[in-house]
C-alpha positions in Angstrom: 25.6 -25.8 12.1 24.3 -23.1 9.3 20.9 -21.1 10.1 20.1 -21.7 6.7 20.8 -25.1 5.5 20.6 -25.2 1.7 18.6 -27.6 -0.1 17.6 -29.1 -3.5 14.5 -27.9 -3.0 15.5 -24.2 -3.4 16.9 -24.9 -6.6 15.1 -23.4 -9.6 17.5 -24.6 -12.4 18.2 -21.0 -13.4 22.0 -21.7 -12.8 22.7 -17.5 -11.6 19.4 -17.4 -9.9 20.6 -20.1 -7.5 23.9 -19.1 -7.3 22.2 -15.4 -6.0 20.1 -17.0 -3.7 22.9 -19.1 -2.3 24.6 -16.3 -1.8 21.8 -14.4 0.1 21.9 -17.9 1.9 25.1 -17.1 3.3 25.1 -13.5 3.8 22.0 -14.6 6.1 24.1 -17.5 7.5 26.9 -14.9 8.3 25.0 -12.7 10.4 23.6 -15.3 12.7 27.1 -16.6 13.1 28.3 -12.9 14.0 25.2 -12.4 16.3 25.8 -15.6 17.9 29.7 -14.5 18.4 28.6 -11.3 19.6 30.4 -9.4 17.0 30.7 -6.0 17.7 27.7 -3.7 16.0 29.7 -2.5 13.0 30.5 -6.1 12.0 27.0 -6.7 12.2 25.4 -3.5 10.5 28.3 -4.1 7.6 27.0 -7.4 7.1 23.3 -6.1 6.7 24.5 -3.9 4.5 25.7 -6.2 2.1 22.8 -8.3 2.3 20.6 -5.5 1.3 22.9 -4.2 -1.8 23.2 -8.4 -2.7 19.3 -8.1 -2.2 19.0 -5.4 -4.7 21.2 -6.6 -7.0 19.8 -9.9 -7.6 16.5 -8.4 -8.0 17.1 -6.0 -10.4 18.7 -9.1 -12.4 16.1 -11.0 -11.8 13.4 -8.6 -12.7 15.0 -7.3 -15.8 15.4 -10.8 -16.7 11.2 -11.7 -15.7 10.4 -8.3 -17.9 12.4 -9.8 -21.0 10.7 -12.7 -21.3 7.2 -11.1 -20.7 6.2 -13.4 -17.4 2.9 -12.3 -16.6 3.5 -11.8 -12.7 6.6 -9.3 -13.1 4.3 -5.9 -11.3 3.8 -8.8 -8.3 6.9 -10.4 -7.7 8.5 -6.8 -8.2 6.4 -5.6 -5.5 7.2 -8.7 -3.2 11.1 -7.0 -3.9 9.9 -3.7 -3.1 8.3 -4.3 0.2 10.9 -6.8 1.1 14.0 -3.4 0.3 12.0 -1.1 2.3 11.7 -3.4 4.8 14.9 -3.9 5.4 15.9 -0.2 4.3 13.8 0.3 7.4 15.8 -2.3 9.8 19.4 -0.7 8.8 18.1 2.8 9.5 16.6 1.5 13.2 19.7 -0.6 13.6 21.8 3.0 12.9 20.0 4.7 15.0 20.4 2.3 18.1 16.5 1.4 17.5 17.2 -2.2 16.6 19.7 -4.6 17.9 20.1 -7.8 15.5 18.1 -10.6 17.3 16.7 -13.8 16.7 13.4 -12.0 15.7 15.0 -10.3 12.8 17.0 -13.4 11.5 14.0 -15.7 11.9 11.9 -13.0 9.5 15.1 -13.2 7.1 14.7 -16.8 7.0 11.1 -17.0 6.6 10.8 -14.3 4.2 14.1 -15.6 1.6 12.6 -19.6 2.0 9.3 -19.0 1.4 10.0 -16.0 -1.3 12.3 -19.1 -3.4 9.9 -21.9 -2.9 6.6 -20.0 -3.6 7.4 -16.8 -5.4 10.0 -17.8 -7.3 9.1 -21.7 -8.1 5.6 -19.7 -9.8 8.2 -18.2 -12.7 10.2 -21.2 -12.5 6.8 -23.7 -13.3 5.6 -20.4 -15.9 8.5 -19.9 -18.0 9.8 -23.7 -18.1 9.2 -24.1 -21.9 11.1 -21.2 -22.6 15.0 -21.8 -20.5 16.3 -23.7 -22.9 19.9 -22.6 -22.6 18.4 -20.1 -19.8 22.3 -19.7 -18.5 23.6 -17.8 -21.6 21.2 -14.7 -21.4 21.3 -13.9 -17.8 23.8 -11.1 -16.7 
């Protein structure tokens, strides 16, 4: 059973971003699966690194798109991304230094943050940009 079940309520109707979010969900599910299987530390650290890298990639694409569309809440949205990225980099540093273990608390943080971000913060740009997203699938990297 996955840690996060993909739900239609997560879909923004922007194919590339929905695909990105689905991939982030799959990475969190992989960390959970490895955690419950008591995978070696190196495996968990590798997937955590992949999650950080992919989230950074997604944030860049999303923010570039919002900037190109003159999204009025871009600065707030970017600040939320920056805070998450900094938190995750801190987790990864502490994990590498042996000060942090992958735990259910960390997994719950990831799950809660991602779901909340999609359903609240990302949904705001979907609603705000709705009149302008016709044909959107072709103008996102």
